N, C-alpha and C positions, 0 to 999 in steps of 0.2 A: 411356550404356551400360545395357543392360537388366539386370534382376535375374538372368537366366539366365547372362549373360556374366560377371558379377562373381565368382562362385565360381571359375570357370576362371582369371580374372585373378589372384585371390588365391593360387590354387594355384601358378601360374607364378612369382609373386613369391616365395612362400615356398620353392619349389624352388630358385630362383636364390640366395636367401639361405642356404639349407642348403649349396649348393655353395660359396658364398663362405666360409662358416664352416668347412667341411671343408678348403678350401684354406689358409685362415689357420692352422688347427690343424696341418696337415701342415708348413707352413713353420716354425711355432714348434717342432715336433718336430725338424725337421732342424737348426734353429739350436741347440737344446738338445744334440743328439748331437754336433754339431761344436764345441760350446763346451768340451768336455772332451778331455784328451789320449787317454783311453781310447776315446771315441767316434771321434776322428779316426783312431786306429790301426785300429779295426774297419772304418771306412769305407774306409780305404786298402786293407786286406786284401780287401775286397769288390771294389774296383776292380781289384786284381791278379788275383783269382780269376776274374773275369768276362772277363779278357783285353781290357780296355779299350784297351790300347795295342798290341794284336797284330792281325795279319790273321786274318780268319775263313776257315777252309778248308771248313767244313761248315755246314749249316743250324743244327745244334746250337751250334756255335761262334759263329755269327753271332747267334743269339738271346741267348746269354750276353753277348756283346760289346755288343749293343743295350742290355741292362739296365745294364751298366757305364757306357756312354756316358750313359744317362739319369741315373744316380747322379752322374756327373761334372758334368753340366750343372746338376743341382739344387744341388750344393754351390757351384758357381761363381755361380749366379744368386741363390740364397737367402741364402748366407752367404759372400760373396767374401773377407772378411778371414780367416775361419777356414779357408777353402780354401787361401789363400796360406800361412797358418800350417802347415797339414797338409803341404803340399808342402815347405816349409822344414824341417820336422821329419824328413821322409823323406830329404831331402838330407843332413842331419846324420847320420842313421842309416846311410845308404849309405857316407858317408865313414868313419864309425866302424867299420863292418864291414870296410871295405877295409884298415884299419890293424890291427884286433884280431881279425878273423874274425867270422863270424856268431854272434850271441848266442842261446843256446837259451832258450826261454821255459819257464815252469813246466809248461806243457801238454806240452812235448816231453820232459820228464824222467820216466822210469818211476817208478811209485809203489813 
């Protein structure tokens, strides 16, 4: 390898390393969010708000749904145990709401 080719090779290697590091950081961040009940609740609300489980009728709906599907896949692939925990927590919440009615959060209560 010539001296001219070496800097390009080093640049490619360091770019790949930066990409690997960024991906590892992203995965650690997702795990950290899904490790807490608060993080799982927020993640679930994002899945609901993006229409992850609905049919898309417009381009806007389809774009939102695509984001939701990406979030769903990330949770399933990066932190499958916490994903299952999140789904189980939501099933408990749905059952509780069916018996007692929906619970208002502090954000829904006027100040």
